[in-house]
KEVO-549706 format. One record per residue (C-alpha): residue number from 1; x, y negated, z negated. Coordinates in nm, 3 decimals. Layout:
REM KEVO-549706
[NUM, [X, Y, Z]],
...
***
This chain:
REM KEVO-549706
[1, [2.867, 0.338, -0.715]],
[2, [2.715, 0.343, -1.067]],
[3, [2.791, 0.048, -1.294]],
[4, [2.951, 0.139, -1.626]],
[5, [2.665, -0.024, -1.818]],
[6, [2.392, 0.177, -1.642]],
[7, [2.227, 0.463, -1.831]],
[8, [2.151, 0.775, -1.628]],
[9, [1.961, 1.063, -1.789]],
[10, [2.144, 1.395, -1.745]],
[11, [1.833, 1.545, -1.586]],
[12, [1.817, 1.275, -1.315]],
[13, [1.938, 1.376, -0.968]],
[14, [2.111, 1.105, -0.764]],
[15, [2.278, 1.161, -0.428]],
[16, [2.649, 1.079, -0.438]],
[17, [2.616, 0.753, -0.243]],
[18, [2.334, 0.604, -0.452]],
[19, [2.428, 0.266, -0.601]],
[20, [2.300, 0.164, -0.946]],
[21, [2.352, -0.189, -1.080]],
[22, [2.438, -0.318, -1.425]],
[23, [2.216, -0.227, -1.721]],
[24, [1.973, -0.023, -1.514]],
[25, [1.814, 0.285, -1.669]],
[26, [1.728, 0.602, -1.478]],
[27, [1.515, 0.843, -1.680]],
[28, [1.456, 1.216, -1.680]],
[29, [1.300, 1.394, -1.381]],
[30, [1.397, 1.121, -1.137]],
[31, [1.534, 1.213, -0.795]],
[32, [1.690, 0.943, -0.572]],
[33, [1.788, 1.001, -0.210]],
[34, [2.097, 0.912, -0.011]],
[35, [2.175, 0.549, 0.064]],
[36, [1.934, 0.400, -0.189]],
[37, [2.060, 0.097, -0.377]],
[38, [1.926, -0.011, -0.715]],
[39, [1.993, -0.357, -0.855]],
[40, [2.062, -0.460, -1.211]],
[41, [1.817, -0.424, -1.501]],
[42, [1.594, -0.179, -1.314]],
[43, [1.404, 0.086, -1.511]],
[44, [1.296, 0.406, -1.331]],
[45, [1.103, 0.669, -1.523]],
[46, [0.994, 1.012, -1.406]],
[47, [0.866, 1.233, -1.286]],
[48, [0.949, 1.035, -0.973]],
[49, [1.096, 1.110, -0.633]],
[50, [1.253, 0.826, -0.435]],
[51, [1.372, 0.889, -0.080]],
[52, [1.666, 0.766, 0.124]],
[53, [1.783, 0.416, 0.211]],
[54, [1.555, 0.222, -0.018]],
[55, [1.661, -0.117, -0.157]],
[56, [1.527, -0.175, -0.507]],
[57, [1.611, -0.521, -0.640]],
[58, [1.676, -0.624, -0.999]],
[59, [1.421, -0.619, -1.283]],
[60, [1.185, -0.369, -1.119]],
[61, [0.984, -0.119, -1.323]],
[62, [0.932, 0.201, -1.125]],
[63, [0.746, 0.513, -1.240]],
[64, [0.620, 0.374, -1.571]],
[65, [0.318, 0.520, -1.753]],
[66, [-0.018, 0.420, -1.600]],
[67, [-0.212, 0.130, -1.747]],
[68, [-0.512, 0.355, -1.807]],
[69, [-0.663, 0.404, -2.153]],
[70, [-0.753, 0.763, -2.061]],
[71, [-0.389, 0.846, -1.996]],
[72, [-0.246, 1.064, -2.274]],
[73, [0.099, 1.169, -2.158]],
[74, [-0.058, 1.365, -1.872]],
[75, [0.169, 1.643, -1.749]],
[76, [0.031, 1.586, -1.399]],
[77, [0.163, 1.231, -1.358]],
[78, [0.411, 1.161, -1.078]],
[79, [0.533, 0.900, -0.833]],
[80, [0.656, 0.955, -0.478]],
[81, [0.832, 0.683, -0.281]],
[82, [0.948, 0.752, 0.075]],
[83, [1.243, 0.611, 0.267]],
[84, [1.352, 0.275, 0.401]],
[85, [1.146, 0.062, 0.165]],
[86, [1.245, -0.283, 0.041]],
[87, [1.120, -0.341, -0.313]],
[88, [1.197, -0.691, -0.436]],
[89, [1.239, -0.846, -0.781]],
[90, [1.000, -0.767, -1.068]],
[91, [0.788, -0.516, -0.874]],
[92, [0.604, -0.260, -1.089]],
[93, [0.483, 0.076, -0.956]],
[94, [0.310, 0.320, -1.192]],
[95, [0.272, 0.697, -1.183]],
[96, [-0.060, 0.873, -1.123]],
[97, [-0.320, 1.012, -1.364]],
[98, [-0.502, 1.343, -1.393]],
[99, [-0.830, 1.180, -1.293]],
[100, [-0.674, 1.043, -0.975]],
[101, [-0.495, 1.358, -0.866]],
[102, [-0.182, 1.285, -1.066]],
[103, [0.018, 1.108, -0.798]],
[104, [0.097, 0.755, -0.681]],
[105, [0.241, 0.752, -0.328]],
[106, [0.434, 0.486, -0.138]],
[107, [0.533, 0.580, 0.218]],
[108, [0.818, 0.462, 0.443]],
[109, [0.951, 0.128, 0.568]],
[110, [0.731, -0.090, 0.346]],
[111, [0.824, -0.449, 0.263]],
[112, [0.717, -0.513, -0.096]],
[113, [0.793, -0.865, -0.216]],
[114, [0.850, -1.004, -0.566]],
[115, [0.606, -0.948, -0.852]],
[116, [0.389, -0.701, -0.662]],
[117, [0.203, -0.446, -0.876]],
[118, [0.097, -0.103, -0.748]],
[119, [-0.116, 0.074, -1.006]],
[120, [-0.178, 0.440, -1.080]],
[121, [-0.304, 0.679, -0.810]],
[122, [-0.260, 0.430, -0.525]],
[123, [-0.162, 0.555, -0.181]],
[124, [0.037, 0.314, 0.035]],
[125, [0.111, 0.414, 0.394]],
[126, [0.399, 0.309, 0.618]],
[127, [0.519, -0.027, 0.753]],
[128, [0.299, -0.236, 0.527]],
[129, [0.381, -0.583, 0.394]],
[130, [0.291, -0.697, 0.042]],
[131, [0.359, -1.068, -0.007]],
[132, [0.453, -1.207, -0.349]],
[133, [0.217, -1.123, -0.637]],
[134, [-0.013, -0.897, -0.437]],
[135, [-0.178, -0.659, -0.683]],
[136, [-0.344, -0.320, -0.643]],
[137, [-0.573, -0.181, -0.910]],
[138, [-0.590, 0.196, -0.955]],
[139, [-0.690, 0.441, -0.681]],
[140, [-0.644, 0.193, -0.394]],
[141, [-0.550, 0.313, -0.044]],
[142, [-0.351, 0.086, 0.189]],
[143, [-0.326, 0.221, 0.543]],
[144, [-0.031, 0.182, 0.781]],
[145, [0.075, -0.163, 0.901]],
[146, [-0.165, -0.355, 0.677]],
[147, [-0.049, -0.693, 0.543]],
[148, [-0.155, -0.835, 0.206]],
[149, [-0.105, -1.208, 0.168]],
[150, [0.039, -1.359, -0.149]],
[151, [-0.173, -1.325, -0.463]],
[152, [-0.415, -1.085, -0.294]],
[153, [-0.596, -0.868, -0.547]],
[154, [-0.753, -0.536, -0.449]],
[155, [-1.023, -0.383, -0.672]],
[156, [-0.994, -0.020, -0.778]],
[157, [-1.108, 0.249, -0.534]],
[158, [-1.096, 0.013, -0.234]],
[159, [-0.934, 0.103, 0.095]],
[160, [-0.760, -0.144, 0.326]],
[161, [-0.746, -0.027, 0.687]],
[162, [-0.456, -0.015, 0.929]],
[163, [-0.339, -0.337, 1.097]],
[164, [-0.565, -0.549, 0.877]],
[165, [-0.458, -0.875, 0.716]],
[166, [-0.562, -1.056, 0.399]],
[167, [-0.507, -1.429, 0.360]],
[168, [-0.345, -1.580, 0.051]],
[169, [-0.538, -1.533, -0.276]],
[170, [-0.795, -1.299, -0.123]],
[171, [-0.994, -1.089, -0.371]],
[172, [-1.092, -0.761, -0.207]],
[173, [-1.379, -0.574, -0.373]],
[174, [-1.495, -0.362, -0.079]],
[175, [-1.322, -0.168, 0.197]],
[176, [-1.151, -0.367, 0.472]],
[177, [-1.191, -0.197, 0.813]],
[178, [-0.891, -0.156, 1.043]],
[179, [-0.780, -0.458, 1.248]],
[180, [-0.987, -0.707, 1.046]],
[181, [-0.865, -1.033, 0.892]],
[182, [-1.022, -1.124, 0.556]],
[183, [-0.997, -1.423, 0.325]],
[184, [-1.155, -1.575, 0.018]],
[185, [-1.281, -1.487, -0.329]],
[186, [-1.457, -1.259, -0.274]],
[187, [-1.300, -1.164, 0.057]],
[188, [-1.510, -1.200, 0.370]],
[189, [-1.427, -1.116, 0.733]],
[190, [-1.256, -1.399, 0.919]],
[191, [-1.205, -1.243, 1.259]],
[192, [-0.999, -0.981, 1.434]],
[193, [-0.630, -0.975, 1.340]],
[194, [-0.532, -1.054, 1.699]],
[195, [-0.186, -1.195, 1.628]],
[196, [-0.097, -0.891, 1.422]],
[197, [-0.219, -0.659, 1.695]],
[198, [-0.012, -0.841, 1.957]],
[199, [0.297, -0.815, 1.739]],
[200, [0.244, -0.440, 1.714]],
[201, [0.224, -0.405, 2.092]],
[202, [-0.152, -0.374, 2.144]],
[203, [-0.228, -0.461, 2.507]],
[204, [-0.494, -0.708, 2.620]],
[205, [-0.744, -0.440, 2.719]],
[206, [-0.722, -0.274, 2.377]],
[207, [-0.760, -0.605, 2.194]],
[208, [-1.062, -0.694, 2.406]],
[209, [-1.244, -0.372, 2.326]],
[210, [-1.160, -0.417, 1.958]],
[211, [-1.313, -0.765, 1.980]],
[212, [-1.633, -0.603, 2.106]],
[213, [-1.620, -0.361, 1.813]],
[214, [-1.569, -0.646, 1.566]],
[215, [-1.859, -0.838, 1.724]],
[216, [-2.088, -0.537, 1.689]],
[217, [-2.011, -0.508, 1.318]],
[218, [-1.996, -0.875, 1.222]],
[219, [-2.144, -1.106, 1.485]],
[220, [-2.443, -0.941, 1.654]],
[221, [-2.672, -0.929, 1.350]],
[222, [-2.697, -0.552, 1.364]],
[223, [-2.759, -0.323, 1.070]],
[224, [-2.460, -0.113, 0.971]],
[225, [-2.631, 0.193, 1.118]],
[226, [-2.683, 0.020, 1.454]],
[227, [-2.327, -0.116, 1.441]],
[228, [-2.196, 0.237, 1.401]],
[229, [-2.400, 0.350, 1.701]],
[230, [-2.239, 0.078, 1.913]],
[231, [-1.895, 0.166, 1.778]],
[232, [-1.958, 0.530, 1.868]],
[233, [-2.020, 0.428, 2.228]],
[234, [-1.707, 0.213, 2.238]],
[235, [-1.504, 0.486, 2.069]],
[236, [-1.558, 0.705, 2.373]],
[237, [-1.348, 0.449, 2.564]],
[238, [-1.083, 0.374, 2.300]],
[239, [-0.911, 0.583, 2.035]],
[240, [-0.844, 0.262, 1.840]],
[241, [-1.216, 0.193, 1.812]],
[242, [-1.261, 0.557, 1.711]],
[243, [-1.034, 0.487, 1.412]],
[244, [-1.249, 0.190, 1.312]],
[245, [-1.569, 0.392, 1.355]],
[246, [-1.441, 0.679, 1.143]],
[247, [-1.321, 0.440, 0.871]],
[248, [-1.656, 0.260, 0.839]],
[249, [-1.859, 0.582, 0.860]],
[250, [-1.653, 0.737, 0.578]],
[251, [-1.659, 0.430, 0.349]],
[252, [-1.811, 0.510, 0.011]],
[253, [-1.764, 0.167, -0.141]],
[254, [-1.902, -0.024, 0.156]],
[255, [-1.714, -0.263, 0.381]],
[256, [-1.658, -0.639, 0.355]],
[257, [-1.939, -0.817, 0.544]],
***
């Protein structure tokens, strides 16, 4: 399962059914779970833990040193990737830094297309989609089931909420609340991500109450404080609105508006 031209560090731990393609390099302190396949010319550096049944295509750079001038071979610098992810050609994912808690995390069942970059200390949830050339600066959080369109750029310390969607070439410099569609440079709200919600099985009643929540934040001319009061009332009727309310109330960077 390991090509004769691949170089595997003796300290790396690979399950017996892991496949490694030609000329790939697996460094020290790397652990790779069962069923994961690694294409040719891939470089994986540690400390890094990669789970089961991932597909990592050729020319990826996984677990490299952070692109942070303050990084000085930090001992507390790791990468964790879950299971069932598809990581396409030329993707780069960097380890964490001391200032960011030391860890970059990618969850399960993510679809990460070619040339995507995930910087140090990012946290990516589950079932997300990153289209080609989407780029995360450091310390970004991407919640479950979010979709980033091609060439989307996310500024450091931003959070992108669950079931949200960014259009192609969006530049995100503030937090994107759950369920919201954004577009533009800089990104502005463009409506509720209704098609995405339908695809994830949200029923009509839930989508309708989320439309009311979106209207309160973006269409009714309310201050953010008054918007949160309205969301609090709607949250009593819907746990999905409660997620949106909690996200906006906790935002330190401010939300797109």
